[in-house]
MIVEX-549793 format. One record per residue (C-alpha): y, z, x. Coordinates in pm, whole numbers, padded with zeros to 5 digits, always signed. Layout:
YZX/...
end
This chain:
+02117+20652+02961/+02181+20797+02665/+02095+20757+02269/+02192+20400+02137/+02175+20208+02428/+02005+19899+02449/+01701+19889+02632/+01354+19683+02771/+01052+19731+02940/+00970+19629+03271/+00627+19679+03156/+00622+19486+02911/+00818+19229+03092/+01166+19261+02891/+01004+19054+02569/+01107+19299+02313/+01504+19467+02298/+01485+19859+02207/+01763+20112+02088/+01707+20470+02219/+01673+20687+01959/+01567+21011+02147/+01508+21144+02512/+01335+21387+02640/+01273+21461+02991/+01174+21149+03164/+01074+20984+02830/+01264+20818+02534/+01167+20763+02222/+01273+20369+02143/+01298+20159+01844/+01306+19784+01799/+01625+19578+01744/+01458+19331+01594/+01083+19455+01522/+00962+19710+01336/+00823+19909+01631/+00886+20252+01700/+00772+20364+02062/+00772+20644+02338/+00809+20487+02686/+00883+20673+03033/+01277+20641+03103/+01188+20494+03471/+01013+20171+03280/+01310+20106+03109/+01634+19914+03197/+01975+19918+03037/+02110+19631+02889/+02507+19558+02785/+02410+19348+02502/+02082+19210+02283/+01948+18958+02510/+01795+18624+02374/+01427+18635+02492/+01169+18373+02389/+01004+18644+02125/+01391+18672+01981/+01528+18284+01929/+01119+18218+01795/+01219+18528+01546/+01594+18381+01434/+01425+18044+01388/+01155+18125+01179/+01374+18389+00987/+01568+18081+00889/+01330+17831+00799/+01168+18119+00580/+01525+18180+00397/+01532+17809+00324/+01182+17809+00205/+01296+18093-00047/+01585+17908-00126/+01422+17620-00199/+01145+17751-00410/+01438+17899-00641/+01540+17547-00694/+01213+17445-00794/+01174+17724-01022/+01499+17642-01169/+01417+17274-01242/+01018+17389-01368/+01197+17626-01591/+01471+17340-01741/+01157+17137-01802/+00898+17361-01950/+01140+17461-02192/+01257+17145-02296/+00898+17025-02335/+00794+17334-02538/+01119+17350-02738/+01182+17016-02799/+01510+17025-02769/+01760+16712-02680/+01994+16886-02448/+01973+17104-02170/+01792+17444-02229/+01970+17727-02211/+01749+18077-02088/+01834+18377-01910/+01611+18508-01563/+01462+18892-01541/+01366+18851-01178/+01137+19186-01083/+01331+19471-00974/+01287+19631-00579/+01327+19995-00493/+01318+19925-00106/+01228+20273+00097/+01321+20191+00516/+01287+20435+00798/+01551+20239+00957/+01888+20193+00842/+01983+19941+01056/+01694+19754+00888/+01800+19856+00520/+02132+19733+00585/+01998+19367+00687/+01729+19393+00390/+01975+19476+00118/+02183+19165+00195/+01898+18951+00171/+01792+19074-00147/+02169+19046-00257/+02192+18641-00103/+01858+18586-00262/+01941+18755-00575/+01630+19009-00608/+01796+19349-00797/+01702+19611-00521/+01787+19991-00484/+01748+20089-00113/+01748+20392+00043/+01710+20566+00413/+01456+20781+00413/+01281+20920+00723/+00879+20808+00727/+00779+21192+00680/+00979+21195+00348/+00912+20886+00168/+00659+21044-00015/+00821+21307-00194/+01125+21038-00218/+00943+20824-00391/+00802+21138-00648/+01137+21159-00723/+01306+20822-00776/+01025+20598-00987/+01069+20746-01315/+01419+20722-01249/+01446+20364-01098/+01181+20196-01275/+01117+19927-01025/+00860+19645-01046/+00775+19643-00677/+00809+19933-00377/+00871+19880-00010/+00746+20124+00161/+00850+20029+00524/+01035+20182+00890/+00883+20205+01198/+00535+20249+01322/+00294+20189+01640/-00008+20229+01791/-00015+20569+01987/-00139+20421+02308/-00109+20755+02492/-00418+20900+02327/-00704+20771+02538/-00970+20673+02378/-00766+20540+02081/-00908+20406+01762/-00754+20174+01581/-00981+20268+01252/-00847+20586+01226/-00475+20716+01109/-00418+20947+01395/-00375+20699+01611/-00053+20601+01447/+00273+20705+01467/+00361+20644+01079/+00095+20468+00899/-00004+20825+00756/+00330+20901+00595/+00302+20516+00463/-00063+20575+00319/+00073+20855+00188/+00416+20729-00011/+00156+20458-00147/-00072+20726-00290/+00249+20875-00474/+00356+20540-00584/-00068+20469-00715/-00045+20784-00946/+00287+20709-01111/+00190+20336-01186/-00251+20237-01134/-00228+19891-01190/-00173+19666-00910/-00028+19391-01152/+00187+19656-01291/+00364+19786-00955/+00330+19584-00619/+00391+19796-00304/+00447+19647+00021/+00395+19862+00273/+00386+19927+00665/+00580+19837+01010/+00491+19665+01353/+00143+19765+01428/+00051+19946+01049/-00342+20059+00973/-00303+19757+00764/-00677+19874+00598/-00598+20188+00519/-00276+20095+00370/-00494+19839+00142/-00729+20110+00035/-00462+20372-00070/-00334+20090-00282/-00084+19864-00152/-00071+19524-00226/+00045+19340+00082/+00045+19564+00420/+00092+19501+00797/-00059+19439+01028/-00389+19313+01001/-00411+19137+01399/-00180+19527+01487/+00120+19296+01598/+00474+19325+01579/+00624+19240+01326/+00995+19143+01212/+01225+19325+01024/+01239+19111+00720/+00897+19000+00688/+00839+19270+00385/+01203+19168+00237/+00987+18799+00232/+00720+18945+00058/+00917+19153-00225/+01128+18839-00283/+00830+18620-00378/+00673+18846-00609/+01051+18926-00735/+01064+18555-00821/+00719+18477-00906/+00617+18422-01282/+00408+18735-01490/+00201+18463-01574/+00093+18362-01169/-00022+18521-00851/+00157+18517-00598/+00133+18259-00329/-00108+18360-00051/-00014+18071+00163/+00306+18157+00126/+00294+18454+00248/+00049+18412+00514/+00225+18130+00675/+00591+18135+00593/+00671+18534+00673/+00800+18554+01023/+00530+18726+01175/+00256+18494+00997/-00104+18564+00897/-00171+18827+01166/+00149+19032+01076/+00108+19052+00686/-00178+19049+00422/-00279+19119+00078/-00440+19077-00233/-00402+18899-00507/-00130+18994-00730/+00104+18861-01016/+00451+18814-01018/+00700+19023-01214/+00965+18735-01302/+01033+18655-01625/+01221+18400-01844/+01393+18482-02165/+01564+18306-02443/+01797+18254-02582/+02053+18181-02295/+02261+18480-02250/+02558+18278-02310/+02478+18123-02659/+02512+18461-02781/+02865+18413-02731/+02869+18162-03016/+02704+18405-03250/+02916+18427-03574/+02921+18809-03750/+02986+18820-04146/+03154+19131-04112/+03008+19235-04489/+02634+19252-04356/+02750+19494-04079/
end
C-alpha cells in the first residue's frame, strides 16, 4: 500500500472511499474522496480499490449534488425575474429595465487541494466571484490574518478535513480535544471575527465532517458543520456560500434551503439568521456605452 492509493475500510463495510495520505508502521492517515473526513485506520482494516466504487452512499450524494446545483440555478433564474419585475415597477419604465449585479465575494480556504479545485469550478459555474487558497488547517488562522485586508471578501469559507478522534477513549463530543481540526477552524474564525465583528458584514461558513458545530458557532461562524456529527459532502460549504452570495442584502438567507437542500441535510449543516450579500446596481453597465461626453465640459 502506498500514499495516494484508493482504499475502503472493511470495518465500515466499504461505505466511503478514501485516499491514503500518510503511512506510519501499521496505521494509515486517510482522507475521504467525496466526504470531508480525515481518519486514522489500521492498515489491515483497509482494502485497496483500483478506482472509486459507486457505493450507495456515494450514488446518493451524486444525485443530491445534481439536485442541489439545479436548485441553485433555478433560484438564480427566479431572482433575475424578480429583479426585472421590481425595477420595472419601481422606475415605471416601459422597456425591460437594465441593471447590473454585485453578488457577494467569497474567500475560500480549503485543506484539500482536490476539493478546492472542485469548489472553484462550482463557483465559476454559478458565477460567484471567489478566490481560493489551499491551506493546511493548522495554518488557516495565520493565512486569514494576512489575506482578509487584501481580499476584503463578503463571505469566508473555512473548510478541509475533520473527524472525531475515537481512538481517545472515553471521548467527549463537546471537547475540542476530541476533534482532528475543529480547534484549527475555531482559531481561524476568531481571526476573521477580529477583522469584522458584525455577522452581516462578513458571513463565515466553517467546518468539515463531524466538526464541533457548537464551538464553531460560538467562535463566530454564521453557518457550520456538523450538528449531527455526520459526514458532510465536499461541496456543502460551497452551496451555503453561494446561497449567501446571491441572497439580497435586504433579506436573510433562507434557512430551510440550507437545512434541506445541502447534500448532507440538517444533520450536516446549520447556522444562524444571516443577511445576504447580493446587490443590484443601476443603470445597467451597457447603458454607459451610450453616454455622450461634451469635450468642452471635461
